N, C-alpha and C positions, 0 to 999 in steps of 0.2 A: 310196327304197322307196315304192312307191305305197300309199296308204291303202285299207283295205278299205272296202266300203260301210257297214258299222257304224260304223267310225271317222269316216267323212265325215259320217254322219247325226248322230253324237254331237257332233262339232265344230260343226256348224250349230245343234244344240239348245242347246249351251252358249253360243251367241252370241245368244240370244233375250232379249227383255226379262224373260220370266218367270225365266230362269235369272239375270239380272242382279239380280233381286230376291232370289233365293236367295243369291247371292254377298254381297250386301249385308247381309242377315240373318246369315249365318254370320261374316262379317268383324267386324260390329259386335258380336256375342256373344264372339267370341274376344279382341277388343281389350280389352273390359271384364273378362273373366274372367281374362286374363293380369295385370291389375292387382290381382287378389285381391279384386275386388268381391263382395260378398254378393248383390247383385241387379244386373240389367242393364236397360238401356232399348234396345229393339229397333226397327228399322224395321218398320212394320205391314203393308206391301204383301204381303209373302210370308206372314206370320202370318195375315192375314185369309183367305187361300186354303186354309190347311192346319189351322187351329185345330180344326175339327170332326173331322177325321181323327186329330189328336193326342189330342183328348178321348176319342174312342170306340175307337181302336185303338192303345194304348200298346205293344202287343206288336210293332209294326213296327219298334221301335227295339232293336238288339241288346243294349244295356245292361239295358233293361227286361225283355227276354226272358230274359237271364241271371239276373236277380233272381227272375222267375217260377219259372224252372226250379230254382233253388236252393230256392224255397219249396216247390215240388212235391217235391223230394227230402226236404226236412226234414219234410214232413207225410206221408211215406210213400206219396206218389202220383205216382211218376215217369211213369206212363202219360199224364199231362196235360201233360207238357213240350212246349214249342213249339220250332220251328226245326230247326237242324242236329242230326241224331242222335235227334230225337224221333220217336216212332211216330205214324203218322196214325191217328186214331180214327174209327170208323165213325159215332159220335154227334156229331162236330164239323161244324157247319154253316158253318164259316169265320168265325164272329163271335167266337171266342175266349172267355175267361172274363169279359169285362168288359161 
């Protein structure tokens, strides 16, 4: 079966040095977490590129989005939930609550 243009593009992207940094980052974290470590030492190449996004946009992570959505529900403000099933708000400028 022939690959779609998207599959071809994705395969090429996954083979870039940038994605090699990502794979190393994830693999190092998983190896250490699987040992039960309370903290981990990670390769810095990928983290240097994304730390500002992580620090300012925590709702990009599904796990944090779930925490936020539960907090919204617990505070009686479900209209501020993010992600799947959340309403789009007119006052939301895309920056989220952080």
